[in-house]
N, C-alpha and C positions, 0 to 999 in steps of 0.2 A: 788748754793743756800746757803743762809746764815745759820749759825749755829743757832739752835733753842733750844738746850738743855743746856741753861746757868745755872750756879749755883751761889749762893750768894758769893760775894767777889771774883768772878772769873775775871781775867784780860782780857780786850778786846784788841786784837791784831790789828795792822793797817789793815791787810788783811780782818779781820772780819768786820771792819768798812767800808772798801771799798765795800764789798759784800752787807752789809746792805744798804748802800747808793744806790747801783745799783738797788736793788729790790724795794726801796722806789720810785725811779724815774719811775719804770715800773708799778706802781700800777694803779688801775682803780679808778678814782675819783667818788665819790657818787653823783648821780643826784637825786634831790628831786622827789619823786613819783615813783622811779624805784628801783628794787632790783637787785641783782646779777643774779637771775634766770629769769629775764624778757626777753621775746622774742621780740626784737625790729624789726620792719619792716619799710620799706620806704613807702611813700604815694602811690607809684605805686603798690607796692606789696599788700598793704592793699586793694586798689581798685580792684585789680585782684581777691583776695580771696573773697571779698564781692560779686562779680558777679557770683560766683559759687553757683548753686542751692544746697540746703541742701540735702545730701544723693546722690549727683550726682556721686560720686566715688564708690558707693556701688554696687556690682554686684549681681543681682538676677537671679538665674538659672531658665529658663522657665520650666513650667510643661509639655509642649508638644513641638515637633519639626516637621516641615514640612518634608514630605517624600523627597522633592526635594533636601534636604541637603545631602542625602545619594548617594554615587557614586556606581553604580552597577558594578559587575564583575562576573566571571564565577561561583563563589560560593555564591554570594549575588545578588538575583534577586527579583523584585517586582512581585506579582501575582495579576492579575486583577480578578474582580468578575466573568467575563465571563469564564476565565480559571478555576476558582474554580468550577463553575457549570459544566463545561465540564469534569473535573477530577472526580467530585463526581458522574457523570452519567456513568462512566466506569463500565463495568461488573466486579463483583467479581470473584475470582477464582472458588468458589463453584458454582456460577451462570453460569459461562462459561462451567464448566464440566457438569452441568445439561442439558444445551442446546445441548452440543455435544452428550450426552447420548440419548437425545430425538431424535436428528437427525439420529443417527446411528441405533436406534431401540433397543428394550429390548433384553438383552442377547447378543448383538453383541459385539465382542471383537476385531474387526478389526479397524484399524485407518481410518481416512477420506481418506488419500492418498491411502490406500489399496482398499477401496471401489471405489474410483475414477479410479484407474488402472483397476479394474475388469470391471467397466462400459465401459471404453474405449475398453477393449479387447472384450467385448460382442458386442459393437457397430460395431467393425471391423470384426465380425464373420458373413460373408455373407452366410455361410452354414446354420446356425441356423435361420437366417432371411434374406430374399432377400433385396438388396438395391434397391432404385428407382432413375432413372435418365432419363432425356430427351435426346434423341439421337441428335447428330449433324452429319455433313458430308452430303454426297450426297445419292441419292437413291441407295439401295442395299449395300452400304458401310457405316455402322453406327458406330459412336464413342460415348462413354459415359465416364463421369468422376465421380468417386465415392469419397465421403469423409466420413470417412477416406479412404485413397487410399490403395488398395490391393497391395502387393508386388509381387504376383505371382498368376497364375490360379491354383485352387485346385478343386478336385472332389466335386461336390455338390454346388459349389458357385452359388448363385442365384441372378438374376438381373431382376427387372421389368423395361421394357424399353417403354418409350413413343416415338413412331415412328414419325419422322418429315417429312418423304416423302414416297410416295408409292413405294413399291418394284416392279421391273419389271423383275427381274431374281434372280439367287441364291444370297443369302445375307450373309454378314459377320458382326461380332460385335467385336470392339476393345475397351477393358476396360482399361482406364488410360494408354494407350500407351503400354500395355503388349503384343500387337500383335493381328492382325485380325484373328478371328476364325469363321469358317462357322456356320451358324444357320441351324440346321437340325430338321427334324421330328424324332419321336421315331423310325420309320422304317429305318432311315438313309437317306431318301430323302431330298434334299435341300428345304428350305423354300423360296418360291418365291412370296407369296401373302400378305405380310405385308402392312397395310394401314396407311396412315398419320393420326395422332391423336389417333390411336389405341394403346392399352397397352398390352404388351406381356410379359409373364414370361418365362425366359429361365434359365437352369442350366447347368453348365459346366461339361463335361465328358472328361477325359484324354485319353479315348480309342482311339487307332489309333494315329492320329496327333492332336487330341483334337478338340472339337466342343461344341457349345452351343445347347442344346436340347430344342426345343420348348415344353412347358408343355401344357397338355390338348389335344394334338394331338394323335389319335389312331395309332396303329402299323401296320395297313393295309391300302391299297389304298382305296380311296373313289371315287365314280363315280357320275356324274350328271344324274338325271333321265330324259332322253329325251323321246319324244313321241315314236320313234321306239323301244326303250328299254322297255317302258311301254307296248306297244302293244305285244311285244314278251313275256313279263312276263305274261300278261293276257291270251295269247294263251296257254302258258305252263300250267297255272293253269286250264284252261278249258279242255284241253286234258287229264289232270290227273284225272278228275272226272269220 
């Protein structure tokens, strides 16, 4: 770059003249109607710029966004109106407790499971209440299946049996495959007169080898009142007068 800080009467050296000449040769000629700061464009560039709509390059952020632009993952999920209604309909903790208290009964301190366990135990207690079953098998040899199933015969176990076939001889009863036991009267005699479609209550006794005792039977023998027997009784009554 040529020297610019000249002083009056200062000598100009050949190198300075050469530098000044070089810079003059590189100057920009002035064009009428244009200044040094004018942005000059080609015709093509002007046409291109003229075709751009005013404000086309200005970004305006939308006030709302469609939900579809969001990608769901395990921590970000959409909730539908149906799901909201379902969730809002769920019972509150206080409401659940109130219902449990009402179900358990006033003053009850046991859990639902404890109450359920007690109910199952009571249901399986065939001493306190006889079970009911319809007999299967053949005449005289009767089988029944109880639910809940007993695990063993115990004294006092009661069963109401609907007989499926007439008895013709001494009878036995087998409960849930625990083993056939004779059905006896209270006096120890075998029961031989069970009738199909009849219902009979028996209770188990472990005395001896074990047996089911028919309930409602007396402890003494009974006899049929035949005409000869009736005649004999009438004669005895007459003679005693």
